[in-house]
C-alpha positions in Angstrom: -12.5 24.3 -21.5 -13.0 27.7 -19.8 -15.9 30.0 -20.7 -15.2 33.7 -20.8 -18.1 36.0 -20.1 -18.2 39.8 -20.2 -20.6 41.0 -17.5 -21.3 44.7 -17.1 -22.5 45.4 -13.5 -22.3 48.3 -11.1 -20.0 46.3 -8.7 -17.6 45.1 -11.4 -16.3 47.7 -13.8 -17.9 47.5 -17.2 -16.4 45.0 -19.6 -14.7 43.1 -16.9 -13.8 39.5 -17.7 -15.0 36.6 -15.6 -13.4 33.2 -16.2 -15.5 30.2 -15.3 -14.0 26.7 -15.3 -16.2 23.6 -15.6 -15.6 23.0 -11.8 -17.0 26.4 -10.9 -19.8 26.1 -13.4 -20.8 22.7 -11.9 -20.6 24.2 -8.4 -23.0 27.0 -9.4 -25.4 24.6 -11.1 -25.4 22.4 -8.0 -26.0 25.5 -5.8 -28.9 26.8 -8.0 -30.6 23.4 -8.3 -29.8 21.5 -5.1 -28.7 24.1 -2.6 -25.6 25.3 -0.8 -25.0 22.1 1.1 -24.6 20.0 -2.0 -22.4 22.7 -3.6 -20.2 22.9 -0.5 -19.9 19.1 -0.4 -18.9 19.1 -4.1 -16.3 21.8 -3.4 -14.8 19.8 -0.5 -14.5 16.7 -2.5 -12.8 18.6 -5.4 -10.4 20.3 -2.8 -9.5 16.9 -1.2 -8.8 15.3 -4.6 -6.7 18.2 -5.8 -4.7 18.4 -2.6 -4.3 14.7 -2.0 -0.8 14.0 -0.7 1.2 11.3 -2.4 3.1 8.9 -0.2 6.7 10.0 0.3 9.8 7.9 0.6 9.6 8.3 4.4 6.2 6.5 4.5 7.7 3.6 2.6 10.7 3.5 4.8 8.5 3.5 7.9 6.5 0.6 6.5 9.7 -1.4 5.6 11.1 -0.6 9.1 7.9 -2.0 10.7 8.1 -5.3 8.7 11.9 -5.6 9.5 11.2 -5.1 13.2 8.4 -7.8 13.1 10.8 -10.1 11.3 13.6 -9.6 13.9 11.2 -10.1 16.8 10.0 -13.3 15.2 13.5 -14.4 14.5 14.6 -13.7 18.1 11.7 -15.5 19.6 12.2 -18.5 17.3 15.8 -18.6 18.3 14.8 -18.7 22.0 12.4 -21.5 21.3 14.9 -23.6 19.4 17.7 -23.0 21.9 15.7 -24.1 24.9 16.2 -27.5 26.4 12.6 -28.6 25.4 10.7 -27.1 22.5 7.5 -25.5 23.7 5.0 -26.5 21.0 2.3 -24.1 22.2 4.7 -21.2 22.1 5.8 -22.2 18.6 2.2 -22.4 17.4 1.5 -19.0 18.9 4.5 -17.5 17.2 3.4 -19.0 13.9 -0.2 -17.7 14.3 1.0 -14.2 15.3 3.3 -14.1 12.3 0.4 -15.1 10.0 -1.8 -12.4 11.5 0.8 -9.7 11.1 1.5 -10.5 7.5 
């Protein structure tokens, strides 16, 4: 809900219209009662919330690529362990632990 005020002043031509939104009104109230620092902090929070970037498809693709690469690295190392003449239990345990940490 916007409030429309008609404010005649010397700097603004008479009968000019000033539109105040609730965000601007709250910023003015904060400035008057708590000071410029609080008002500026409020304006920064509002700006960040209004201009917050949504994740794009590229971000999801990068995440999926990272998990795929982790899976392939684990797969290749597991294959090396199983194809060796003797199974190295410690190496297998480390691989298991690393996979658990990454997930």
